[in-house]
C-alpha positions as CSV (number, residue, x, y, z in Angstrom):
1,X,87.8,78.2,-101.2
2,X,84.5,79.5,-100.0
3,X,83.6,83.1,-100.2
4,X,83.5,83.2,-96.3
5,X,87.0,81.8,-96.1
6,X,88.2,84.3,-98.7
7,X,86.6,87.2,-96.9
8,X,88.2,86.2,-93.6
9,X,91.6,85.9,-95.2
10,X,91.3,89.3,-96.8
11,X,90.2,90.9,-93.5
12,X,93.2,89.2,-91.8
13,X,95.5,90.4,-94.6
14,X,94.2,93.9,-94.3
15,X,95.2,93.8,-90.6
16,X,98.8,92.9,-91.6
17,X,98.7,89.1,-91.5
18,X,101.2,88.1,-94.3
19,X,100.3,84.4,-93.9
20,X,96.7,85.1,-94.8
21,X,97.8,87.0,-97.9
22,X,100.1,84.1,-98.7
23,X,97.1,81.8,-98.8
24,X,95.3,84.1,-101.2
25,X,98.4,84.1,-103.4
26,X,98.7,80.3,-103.4
27,X,95.0,80.0,-104.2
28,X,95.0,82.4,-107.2
29,X,98.5,82.4,-108.5
30,X,97.8,80.0,-111.3
31,X,94.7,81.8,-112.4
32,X,96.4,85.2,-112.4
33,X,99.3,83.7,-114.4
34,X,96.8,82.3,-117.0
35,X,95.1,85.8,-117.3
36,X,98.5,87.4,-118.0
37,X,99.6,84.6,-120.3
38,X,96.4,84.8,-122.3
39,X,97.1,88.5,-123.0
40,X,100.9,88.4,-123.3
41,X,101.4,85.0,-124.8
42,X,104.8,84.7,-123.2
43,X,105.7,82.6,-120.2
44,X,108.4,84.8,-118.6
45,X,106.3,88.0,-119.0
46,X,103.2,86.3,-117.6
47,X,105.1,85.0,-114.6
48,X,106.5,88.5,-113.9
49,X,103.1,90.1,-114.3
50,X,101.6,87.5,-111.9
51,X,104.2,88.5,-109.3
52,X,103.6,92.2,-109.9
53,X,99.9,91.6,-109.6
54,X,100.2,90.2,-106.1
55,X,102.7,92.9,-105.1
56,X,100.3,95.6,-106.3
57,X,97.4,93.8,-104.5
58,X,99.4,93.7,-101.3
59,X,100.3,97.3,-101.5
60,X,96.6,98.3,-102.2
61,X,95.0,95.7,-99.9
62,X,93.4,98.4,-97.7
63,X,91.4,99.7,-100.7
64,X,89.9,96.3,-101.3
65,X,86.3,95.6,-100.1
66,X,86.4,92.2,-98.4
67,X,82.7,91.7,-99.0
68,X,83.5,91.3,-102.7
69,X,85.1,88.3,-104.4
70,X,88.9,88.4,-104.7
71,X,89.5,87.0,-108.2
72,X,87.7,89.9,-110.2
73,X,90.0,92.4,-108.3
74,X,93.1,90.4,-109.1
75,X,92.0,89.9,-112.7
76,X,91.6,93.6,-113.2
77,X,95.1,94.2,-111.8
78,X,96.7,91.5,-113.9
79,X,94.9,92.6,-117.0
80,X,95.8,96.3,-116.6
81,X,99.5,95.4,-115.9
82,X,99.5,93.1,-119.0
83,X,98.0,95.7,-121.2
84,X,100.5,98.3,-119.9
85,X,103.3,95.9,-120.7
86,X,102.0,95.5,-124.2
87,X,101.7,99.3,-124.6
88,X,105.3,99.8,-123.4
89,X,106.7,97.2,-125.7
90,X,104.7,98.2,-128.8
91,X,106.8,97.8,-131.9
92,X,108.6,94.7,-130.6
93,X,107.7,91.5,-132.4
94,X,105.2,89.5,-130.5
95,X,105.5,85.7,-130.3
96,X,102.8,83.2,-131.2
97,X,100.9,81.8,-128.3
98,X,102.5,78.9,-126.5
99,X,100.2,75.9,-126.9
100,X,99.6,73.3,-124.2
101,X,99.6,69.9,-125.7
102,X,96.5,67.8,-125.2
103,X,97.0,64.5,-123.4
104,X,95.4,62.2,-125.8
105,X,94.3,58.6,-125.4
106,X,94.0,58.4,-129.1
107,X,96.7,56.2,-130.6
108,X,98.8,57.2,-133.6
109,X,100.9,60.2,-134.3
110,X,98.7,61.4,-137.2
111,X,95.6,61.7,-134.9
112,X,97.7,63.4,-132.2
113,X,99.0,65.8,-134.8
114,X,95.5,66.6,-136.0
115,X,94.3,67.3,-132.4
116,X,97.2,69.5,-131.7
117,X,96.6,71.4,-135.0
118,X,92.9,71.8,-134.1
119,X,93.9,73.3,-130.7
120,X,96.3,75.7,-132.4
121,X,93.6,76.7,-134.9
122,X,91.1,77.5,-132.1
123,X,93.6,79.4,-130.0
124,X,94.8,81.4,-133.0
125,X,91.2,82.2,-134.0
126,X,90.5,83.3,-130.4
127,X,93.6,85.5,-130.5
128,X,92.3,87.2,-133.7
129,X,89.0,88.2,-132.1
130,X,88.4,91.8,-131.1
131,X,89.5,92.3,-127.5
132,X,86.0,92.5,-126.0
133,X,85.1,89.1,-127.6
134,X,88.5,87.5,-126.9
135,X,88.3,88.5,-123.2
136,X,84.8,87.0,-122.8
137,X,85.8,83.7,-124.5
138,X,89.0,83.5,-122.4
139,X,87.2,84.1,-119.1
140,X,84.3,81.8,-119.9
141,X,86.0,78.9,-121.6
142,X,89.6,78.9,-120.4
143,X,89.2,80.4,-116.9
144,X,85.8,78.8,-116.4
145,X,84.3,82.0,-114.9
146,X,80.6,82.2,-114.4
147,X,78.5,84.9,-116.1
148,X,78.3,86.7,-112.7
149,X,82.1,86.6,-112.2
150,X,82.7,87.9,-115.7
151,X,80.2,90.7,-115.1
152,X,82.1,91.7,-112.0
153,X,85.5,91.4,-113.6
154,X,84.5,93.5,-116.6
155,X,82.1,95.7,-114.7
156,X,79.2,95.1,-117.1
157,X,75.7,93.7,-116.7
158,X,75.2,90.0,-116.9
159,X,73.0,90.5,-120.0
160,X,75.9,92.2,-121.8
161,X,78.1,89.2,-120.8
162,X,75.6,86.8,-122.4
163,X,75.2,89.0,-125.5
164,X,79.0,89.4,-126.0
165,X,79.5,85.7,-125.4
166,X,76.9,84.8,-128.0
167,X,78.4,87.2,-130.6
168,X,82.0,86.0,-129.7
169,X,81.1,82.4,-130.2
170,X,79.3,83.2,-133.5
171,X,82.3,85.1,-134.7
172,X,84.7,82.3,-133.6
173,X,82.6,79.8,-135.5
174,X,82.7,81.9,-138.6
175,X,86.5,82.2,-138.4
176,X,87.0,78.5,-138.0
177,X,84.5,77.7,-140.8
178,X,86.4,80.1,-143.1
179,X,89.7,78.5,-142.2
180,X,88.2,75.1,-143.0
181,X,87.0,76.3,-146.4
182,X,90.4,77.9,-147.1
183,X,92.1,74.6,-146.2
184,X,89.7,72.7,-148.5
185,X,90.4,75.1,-151.4
186,X,94.1,74.6,-151.0
187,X,93.8,70.8,-151.1
188,X,92.0,71.0,-154.5
């Protein structure tokens, strides 16, 4: 959706056009769900947070500046609701991330198992990063946000986005290399 279309839809939604807001929901529901799931690591909670995000957005639609992009606004709402959910449930056991399986053209169960294990290793390593690094990696690599979008979402300068992304990738590489060394030591 172009920024102009998005802007027109938000103006219509602010004037009470529920169909226009419905288009916004359909366009961003999956991305908002992925934000919540990336934080909560639970399908049901993420689906509920996605619904709550759009409910909160609809209730606060008149506070939204239609000259700004919609996704950073929705991202902040989803992130805050997700973090509030974690805060309320602190002490409960958290589940491991649900992993999407890679559709592989590689034949053989051993190779498929190795690819799935690599994916789990990367996602677990990302989950173990400090929040500011984890968020940057998730937005850039999983949500495919541009540096400008990340800067708007996190309300930080683009230079800070680039710096944090550099340090996050470096830390992630270190974690994965350490995991490889640990695995090699176990095999000896």
